[in-house]
C-alpha positions in Angstrom: 50.6 36.0 -3.7 49.7 34.9 -0.1 46.3 36.2 -0.7 45.9 34.3 -3.6 46.9 30.9 -2.0 44.5 31.6 0.8 41.6 32.1 -1.7 42.5 29.3 -3.5 42.8 26.9 -0.5 39.2 28.4 0.8 37.8 27.4 -2.7 39.0 23.9 -2.6 37.6 23.6 1.1 34.3 24.7 0.4 34.1 22.7 -3.1 35.0 19.6 -1.2 32.7 20.0 2.0 29.9 20.5 -0.9 30.8 17.3 -2.6 31.0 15.4 0.6 27.7 16.7 1.8 25.4 16.3 -1.6 22.0 17.3 -1.2 20.4 18.0 2.2 16.9 18.6 1.4 15.6 15.3 1.8 14.5 16.1 5.5 11.9 18.6 4.3 10.1 16.0 2.3 6.6 14.9 3.6 6.5 11.2 5.1 3.7 10.0 7.4 3.7 11.0 10.9 5.2 8.8 13.5 1.8 8.5 15.2 -1.4 7.0 14.1 -0.9 9.0 10.8 -4.3 8.2 9.2 -7.0 5.8 9.3 -5.6 1.9 9.8 -2.2 3.4 11.0 -0.1 3.3 7.8 -0.2 3.1 4.0 -0.5 -0.8 4.2 -3.5 -0.4 6.3 -1.9 -2.7 9.0 -3.4 -1.3 11.9 -0.3 -1.9 13.8 2.3 0.3 15.4 5.9 -0.2 16.4 5.1 1.6 19.6 5.0 -0.7 22.8 1.6 0.1 24.0 0.3 0.5 27.6 -1.8 -2.3 29.0 -3.0 0.0 31.9 -4.7 2.9 31.0 -6.7 6.0 32.6 -9.5 8.0 30.7 -8.1 11.5 30.5 -10.9 13.3 28.8 -13.9 13.1 26.6 -15.1 15.4 23.9 -17.7 15.5 21.0 -17.6 16.9 17.7 -21.3 17.8 17.8 -21.9 15.6 14.9 -21.0 12.3 13.2 -17.9 10.3 12.6 -17.2 7.5 10.2 -13.2 7.3 10.4 -10.6 7.0 13.2 -8.9 10.0 14.7 -5.3 10.7 13.3 -2.6 11.3 15.5 0.6 13.3 14.4 4.3 13.2 15.4 3.6 15.8 18.1 0.3 16.2 20.6 -2.1 16.7 17.7 -5.3 14.8 17.0 -7.4 15.5 13.8 -10.9 14.2 13.2 -13.2 14.6 10.0 -16.7 15.2 11.6 -19.9 15.3 9.7 -21.9 18.5 11.5 -25.0 20.3 11.0 -23.1 23.8 11.4 -19.9 25.2 12.5 -16.5 23.3 12.3 -16.3 19.8 10.8 -12.4 19.4 10.5 -10.8 19.6 13.9 -7.5 19.6 15.4 -7.0 18.9 19.2 -4.0 18.7 21.7 -4.1 15.1 23.1 -2.0 15.8 26.1 -4.0 19.1 27.1 -7.4 17.5 27.7 -8.3 17.7 23.9 -7.9 21.7 24.0 -9.0 22.7 20.5 -6.1 24.0 18.3 -7.8 25.0 15.3 -10.8 24.0 13.1 -12.4 24.9 9.8 -15.7 23.6 7.9 -15.3 21.5 5.1 -18.0 20.7 2.4 -20.0 17.7 3.9 -20.2 14.4 2.4 -16.7 12.9 3.1 -16.7 11.6 6.6 -15.9 8.2 5.2 -12.1 9.5 5.0 -9.7 10.2 7.9 -7.3 13.0 7.7 -3.5 12.2 7.1 -0.7 14.0 9.2 2.7 14.1 8.0 5.7 14.2 10.2 5.6 18.2 10.3 2.0 17.7 11.4 0.6 19.2 8.0 -2.7 17.6 7.2 -4.2 16.2 4.1 -7.9 15.9 3.6 -10.5 15.7 1.0 -14.0 16.9 0.2 -16.2 16.2 -2.6 -14.3 17.6 -5.7 -11.3 18.8 -3.9 -8.1 17.8 -2.1 -6.4 20.2 0.4 -3.3 20.4 2.5 -3.2 22.3 6.0 -0.3 23.5 7.9 -0.4 23.5 11.5 -2.7 26.5 11.3 -6.0 26.4 9.8 -4.8 28.3 6.7 -4.6 26.3 3.5 -1.7 25.4 2.0 -3.0 24.3 -1.0 -6.0 22.9 -2.8 -6.7 21.1 -6.1 -9.7 19.9 -8.0 -10.3 16.0 -8.4 -13.4 14.0 -9.6 -15.2 12.5 -6.6 -14.5 12.3 -2.9 -10.9 11.3 -1.8 -10.5 8.3 0.1 -8.0 8.3 3.0 -4.6 9.4 1.3 -1.4 7.4 1.7 2.2 8.6 1.1 4.3 6.7 -1.6 7.8 7.8 -1.6 8.8 10.9 0.7 6.7 13.9 -0.8 4.6 11.9 -3.0 0.8 11.7 -2.0 -1.4 9.0 -3.4 -4.8 10.2 -3.8 -7.8 7.9 -4.9 -11.4 9.2 -5.3 -14.8 7.3 -4.5 -15.5 7.5 -8.4 -12.1 6.0 -9.4 -9.8 8.7 -10.2 -6.3 8.1 -9.3 -3.8 11.1 -9.2 -0.3 11.4 -7.4 0.4 14.7 -5.9 3.7 16.5 -4.8 2.7 16.9 -1.2 4.7 20.1 -0.7 3.4 22.1 -3.9 0.1 20.5 -4.5 0.8 19.8 -8.1 0.1 16.4 -10.1 3.2 14.1 -10.7 2.4 12.1 -14.0 -1.0 11.9 -15.3 -4.2 11.0 -13.7 -5.7 7.5 -13.9 -9.4 6.9 -14.3 -10.5 3.4 -12.9 -13.9 4.0 -14.1 -15.0 5.0 -17.4 -17.6 7.5 -18.4 -17.6 9.4 -14.9 -19.1 13.0 -15.1 -16.2 15.3 -14.0 -19.1 17.8 -12.7 -20.7 15.5 -10.4 -18.3 14.8 -7.5 -21.0 13.7 -5.1 -22.7 10.9 -7.0 -22.9 7.6 -5.2 -21.4 9.2 -1.9 -24.5 7.9 -0.1 -23.5 4.5 -1.0 -20.1 4.5 0.1 -20.6 3.8 3.9 -22.4 0.7 3.2 -20.1 -0.4 0.3 -22.7 -0.5 -2.1 -22.7 -0.6 -6.0 -23.0 3.2 -6.6 -19.6 3.8 -4.8 -17.0 2.6 -7.0 -14.1 2.9 -4.4 -15.6 2.6 -0.9 -12.4 2.0 1.2 -8.9 3.3 1.6 -6.3 1.9 -0.8 -3.1 0.2 0.6 0.3 0.5 -0.6 3.4 -1.5 0.3 6.7 0.6 0.1 8.6 -2.9 0.0 6.9 -4.3 -3.2 5.6 -0.7 -4.6 2.1 -2.5 -4.7 -1.1 -0.7 -4.6 -4.3 -2.7 -3.9 -7.8 -1.5 -3.7 -11.6 -2.4 -4.1 -13.5 -1.4 -7.1 -17.0 -2.1 -8.1 -17.5 -1.6 -11.8 -20.7 0.1 -13.0 -23.1 -2.7 -13.7 -21.0 -5.5 -12.6 -22.5 -8.0 -9.8 -19.9 -7.7 -7.2 -16.7 -5.8 -6.4 -13.1 -6.8 -7.3 -9.7 -6.3 -6.2 -7.5 -4.2 -8.5 -3.5 -4.4 -8.3 -1.4 -1.4 -9.4 2.2 -0.7 -9.4 4.0 2.3 -8.5 7.2 3.1 -10.7 9.0 5.9 -9.4 11.0 8.1 -12.1 9.2 6.3 -14.7 6.4 7.1 -17.3 3.8 6.1 -16.7 4.1 6.7 -12.8 1.4 3.9 -12.0 0.3 1.0 -14.2 -2.7 -1.1 -13.8 -1.4 -4.9 -13.2 -4.3 -7.2 -12.4 -7.8 -7.1 -11.8 -9.3 -10.3 -9.5 -12.6 -11.7 -8.8 -11.1 -14.3 -6.5 -12.6 -13.1 -3.2 -15.9 -15.1 -2.7 -18.9 -12.4 -3.7 -16.2 -9.6 -3.7 -14.1 -7.8 -1.1 -15.6 -5.7 1.8 -13.5 -3.2 3.4 -10.1 -2.1 2.7 -7.3 -4.4 1.9 -4.3 -4.9 4.1 -0.9 -5.6 3.0 1.8 -8.0 4.6 5.4 -6.4 5.7 6.8 -7.6 2.4 3.7 -6.5 0.3 3.4 -10.0 -1.2 0.2 -10.6 0.4 -3.1 -8.6 0.5 -5.4 -9.9 3.2 -9.0 -8.9 2.8 -12.6 -9.8 4.1 -15.1 -11.3 1.4 -18.6 -11.2 1.6 -18.8 -14.9 1.9 -17.8 -14.5 5.3 -14.3 -15.9 4.9 -10.8 -14.1 5.4 -8.7 -14.3 2.0 -5.0 -13.9 1.3 -4.5 -12.9 -2.4 -1.1 -12.8 -4.3 -0.4 -9.3 -4.9 1.7 -10.3 -8.2 -1.2 -11.4 -10.1 -4.4 -11.3 -7.8 -4.8 -15.2 -7.5 -5.9 -16.6 -4.3 -3.3 -17.9 -2.0 -5.8 -19.4 0.6 -9.2 -18.7 2.3 -10.4 -19.3 5.8 -13.9 -19.4 7.1 -14.7 -16.8 9.7 -18.5 -17.7 10.2 -19.4 -14.0 10.6 -19.2 -11.1 8.4 -16.3 -9.1 9.3 -17.2 -5.5 8.3 -13.9 -3.8 9.2 -10.5 -4.8 7.9 -8.1 -7.4 9.5 -5.1 -6.2 11.4 -1.3 -7.7 10.7 1.7 -7.3 12.6 5.2 -7.4 10.9 5.7 -10.8 11.9 2.7 -11.8 10.3 0.1 -12.2 13.2 -3.6 -11.6 11.7 -6.2 -10.3 14.1 -9.6 -10.9 11.9 -11.8 -7.9 11.6 -14.9 -6.9 13.5 -18.5 -6.2 13.5 -21.8 -7.4 15.0 -21.3 -11.2 15.6 -17.7 -11.1 15.4 -15.2 -13.2 17.5 -11.7 -12.0 18.5 -9.5 -14.3 16.5 -5.9 -14.6 15.7 -4.5 -16.1 12.5 -0.9 -16.9 11.5 0.0 -17.3 7.6 2.4 -20.0 7.5 3.1 -19.8 3.8 1.1 -22.7 3.0 -2.0 -21.5 4.4 -3.7 -20.1 7.6 -3.2 -21.5 11.1 -5.7 -20.5 13.8 -3.4 -19.1 16.9 -6.4 -18.5 19.1 -10.1 -17.5 19.3 -12.3 -16.0 21.9 -15.9 -16.7 21.7 -16.7 -14.6 24.6 -15.4 -11.4 23.1 -16.9 -9.5 20.1 -14.9 -7.1 18.5 -17.0 -4.3 17.1 -14.0 -2.4 15.3 -10.7 -3.3 13.8 -8.2 -4.3 16.2 -5.2 -1.9 16.6 -1.9 -3.5 17.3 1.0 -2.1 19.5 2.6 -4.9 21.7 -0.7 -5.5 22.7 -4.3 -5.2 21.0 -6.9 -2.4 21.4 -10.3 -2.9 20.3 -14.0 -1.8 21.3 -16.6 -4.1 22.5 -20.3 -4.4 23.4 -20.6 -3.7 27.1 -24.0 -4.3 28.2 -26.1 -1.3 26.8 -22.9 0.5 26.0 -19.4 0.3 24.7 -15.8 -0.5 26.4 -12.3 -0.3 25.2 -10.6 -3.8 25.7 -6.9 -4.3 26.1 -5.7 -7.9 25.3 -2.5 -9.9 24.7 -1.5 -10.8 21.5 0.1 -14.1 22.5 -3.1 -15.5 23.7 -5.7 -13.2 23.3 -6.5 -12.8 27.2 -8.1 -9.7 28.3 -5.4 -7.5 30.2 -7.9 -4.6 30.9 -11.2 -3.4 30.1 -12.4 0.3 30.2 -16.2 1.3 29.7 -16.8 4.3 27.4 -19.1 6.6 29.2 -22.2 7.8 27.2 -21.0 6.0 24.1 -23.7 5.2 21.4 -23.8 4.5 17.8 -20.9 2.1 16.6 -17.2 2.5 17.1 -14.9 3.9 14.3 -11.7 2.4 15.5 -8.8 2.9 17.9 -5.7 5.0 17.5 -2.3 4.5 19.1 0.0 7.5 19.5 3.8 7.8 19.5 3.4 8.8 23.1 1.5 5.4 24.1 -1.7 7.5 24.4 -4.9 5.9 23.0 -7.9 7.6 21.5 -11.2 5.9 20.2 -14.3 7.4 19.1 -17.7 6.4 17.9 -20.2 7.5 15.3 -22.0 9.6 17.4 -19.2 11.8 17.4 -17.8 11.2 21.0 -14.1 10.9 21.3 -12.4 9.4 24.3 -8.7 10.1 25.2 -6.7 7.5 27.3 -3.3 8.1 29.0 -0.8 5.5 30.1 -1.6 5.1 33.8 
């Protein structure tokens, strides 16, 4: 009798514990890394980090990929850095240790042609990357976790919900993958009709210049707050690219719906769109040399502001709504605030020409021309004054952006394949 009572009591305790705990597997679902997880930092393309960035740095190391780069370095939740190089031979996808003078952890060679997209790190330092016709995931070693065929070259990938990976190819195929298993959730969506599924390299040469042969030439933006996806799309035969708005509907069928197509941006958008913290506004550079604010509910224009130069890289946006205009030849370092009724210029620096998108982390980081070379500039967000400038030795080509790690390390790189690692001083 006593034994029966003990067994019953134990059963009740176990059942109660299980009922109280519920499912505990959510921690294993993939989320973006706490570092600079991919190009433009996060799924919204904000180029903004919650880290309190260092205003004084020291150059810790310089390395070369022995080839070309066209996208920012990705920084993981640990001490890993990943770059997607385009090389004549040998490795092209490389993973280095940022805190160990960029010692190479592992590398592998991808089929070339996809350098315009950066790798994506999740919180476990698994990597997600594409090559023409294929999307792949790697663990912390170089052995492939999974790989799946796609039509076109995947742009920089984004996480939707934890464990759900958004993949959009340059030919306009859109898919959602289970990040752990590599299986497709829902059905694929084709944004462009009549694409040859056996020609995943078609138009790739036009992507770097955002030309008409490359339908989707830039990374999509996604807001978890509004479940909105915004991307640029150049339809075959169209005079200019447009913006497309889609809605992610977790647990529903279809999983993603196309909500609107907008030609509000003058002469068409250039570079990736950037979403506000609430997901209600997309900020995008127009080919008309203006910065545009677009309503993500219907694609209508909220306002536009002349920049008087062609911004070739996306703007940056802080969570409280400070916008730093994109960079490029002839650019001026400019900060704008969206008041809700329109744009308000906060400050502008006519003596500082940013060549890259500014990366924001309490302070701003950008690459500027410095004589016959380039320099990393640290500037204050309040009034734009220069805090520090660090020359990039041997830098040639053009800058591909600045990445800020969770440990306050800063990494910048140039198109000639030189990568520079800075540590807080």
